[in-house]
C-alpha positions as MATLAB code, in Angstrom:
seq = 'MPDAAPEPTAESLEVIRKFAETYAQRTGTYFCAEASVTSVVLKGLARHKDELGGALCPCRHYEDKQAEVSQAFWNCPCVPMRERKECHCMLFLTEDNPFACPSKTQTITTETIHATAG';
ca = [
     -20.701  -14.966    4.236;
     -19.239  -11.508    5.233;
     -19.913   -8.491    3.122;
     -16.950   -7.584    0.775;
     -14.836   -4.535    1.668;
     -16.311   -1.397    0.193;
     -14.270    0.062   -2.828;
     -12.101    3.090   -1.931;
     -13.140    6.294   -3.462;
     -11.485    7.123   -6.739;
      -9.833   10.280   -5.133;
      -8.446    8.317   -2.438;
      -6.960    5.463   -4.702;
      -5.527    8.235   -6.954;
      -3.749    9.916   -3.878;
      -2.443    6.714   -2.587;
      -1.193    5.592   -6.078;
       0.735    8.688   -6.586;
       2.023    8.758   -3.015;
       3.229    5.011   -3.595;
       4.934    5.806   -6.837;
       6.679    8.801   -5.677;
       7.902    7.099   -2.327;
       9.316    4.097   -4.377;
      11.209    6.535   -6.461;
      12.474    8.511   -3.766;
      13.601    5.354   -1.556;
      14.758    3.420   -4.342;
      12.265    0.575   -3.605;
      10.114   -1.319   -6.213;
       6.720   -2.756   -6.611;
       6.096   -6.522   -6.376;
       6.443   -8.590   -9.619;
       2.785   -9.645   -9.088;
       0.978   -6.691   -9.559;
      -2.147   -7.923   -7.572;
      -0.218   -7.731   -4.371;
       0.620   -4.145   -5.105;
      -3.071   -3.292   -6.242;
      -4.777   -5.071   -3.053;
      -2.290   -3.070   -0.860;
      -3.035    0.246   -2.545;
      -6.884   -0.316   -2.305;
      -6.512   -1.182    1.444;
      -4.580    1.968    2.017;
      -7.128    4.122    0.148;
     -10.091    2.398    1.887;
      -8.246    3.125    5.171;
      -7.762    6.827    4.101;
     -11.424    6.846    3.266;
     -12.689    5.214    6.472;
     -10.297    6.500    9.166;
      -8.502    9.466    7.631;
      -5.096    7.799    7.302;
      -3.301    5.386    5.405;
      -3.065    2.650    8.034;
      -1.446   -0.571    6.892;
      -4.004   -2.845    5.525;
      -2.091   -6.110    6.107;
      -2.218   -6.346    9.897;
      -4.873   -6.850   12.560;
      -5.686   -4.148   14.816;
      -8.000   -4.041   17.949;
      -8.728   -0.204   17.487;
      -7.945    1.073   13.974;
      -8.670    4.485   14.935;
      -6.132    4.711   17.861;
      -3.582    3.004   15.612;
      -4.031    5.824   13.014;
      -3.639    8.381   15.713;
      -0.382    6.816   16.901;
       0.818    6.639   13.333;
       3.374    3.750   13.783;
       1.468    1.711   11.093;
       0.589    4.431    8.995;
       2.202    4.055    5.607;
       5.060    4.293    5.250;
       5.128    2.740    8.587;
       8.228    2.985   11.027;
       9.706   -0.297   10.004;
       9.887    0.942    6.307;
      10.958    4.439    7.173;
      13.648    3.177    9.450;
      14.912   -0.203    7.831;
      13.053   -0.440    4.512;
      11.078   -3.492    5.898;
       7.500   -3.403    4.243;
       5.448   -6.109    5.662;
       2.758   -5.451    2.889;
       5.344   -5.966    0.139;
       4.420   -2.879   -1.293;
       7.759   -1.279   -1.227;
      10.702   -3.869   -1.691;
      14.306   -3.417   -2.092;
      16.146   -4.440   -5.188;
      17.542   -7.574   -3.652;
      14.103   -8.739   -2.644;
      13.211  -11.943   -4.884;
       9.648  -10.600   -5.005;
      10.651   -7.266   -6.631;
       9.660   -6.859  -10.256;
      12.775   -7.673  -12.598;
      11.777   -4.682  -14.487;
      12.248   -2.489  -11.465;
       8.728   -1.240  -11.600;
       7.807    2.029   -9.682;
       4.518    2.778  -11.418;
       1.224    1.351  -11.544;
      -1.751    2.572  -13.475;
      -5.306    2.939  -12.001;
      -6.524    0.599  -14.603;
      -3.952   -2.198  -13.450;
      -4.988   -1.668   -9.789;
      -8.699   -2.359  -10.882;
      -8.147   -5.303  -13.147;
      -5.626   -7.191  -10.557;
      -6.965   -6.276   -7.233;
      -9.664   -8.856   -7.406;
];
């Protein structure tokens, strides 16, 4: 059985959490109604920040993660998100997305991230 992914540092998780909240507010996007989706993505971004020095999209497969970070196309917010508000990870959802939280949530606590990320 493969080893579980290491936990991101508290510092990186907090940086990514604050970034996501600010970006959602700035772009008029919302977090997923299922908090575990948001939590898993935020932890993945924080883990990549720790391991690679950049918030590489954790929801895609890469042959060479370090090369991808340096190219920045899939660094969060990725080019598809910045240009078309298309978020493959379901971290930033437009208001009309059926998975967007009905309460239009743009915040998440560290406690919620830890409780729901699995």
